[in-house]
C-alpha positions in Angstrom: 127.2 83.2 194.2 129.6 83.7 197.0 129.4 87.5 197.0 126.7 89.3 195.1 126.3 92.3 197.3 128.7 94.8 195.9 129.0 97.3 198.8 131.4 98.7 201.4 133.6 95.7 202.0 132.7 93.7 198.9 135.0 93.9 196.0 133.8 92.5 192.7 137.1 90.7 191.9 136.3 87.0 192.0 132.8 85.7 192.5 134.2 82.3 193.5 136.4 83.7 196.2 135.2 87.2 197.0 135.5 88.8 200.4 132.5 90.7 201.7 132.5 93.1 204.6 129.1 91.8 205.9 129.9 88.1 205.2 129.9 85.4 202.5 126.9 84.0 200.7 125.0 87.2 200.0 
């Protein structure tokens, strides 16, 4: 559950190594 918040800077590519705009973990 690295990145569950699919939003502005969060791309649902790899849950294990996803990059979120707001941060990692949520």
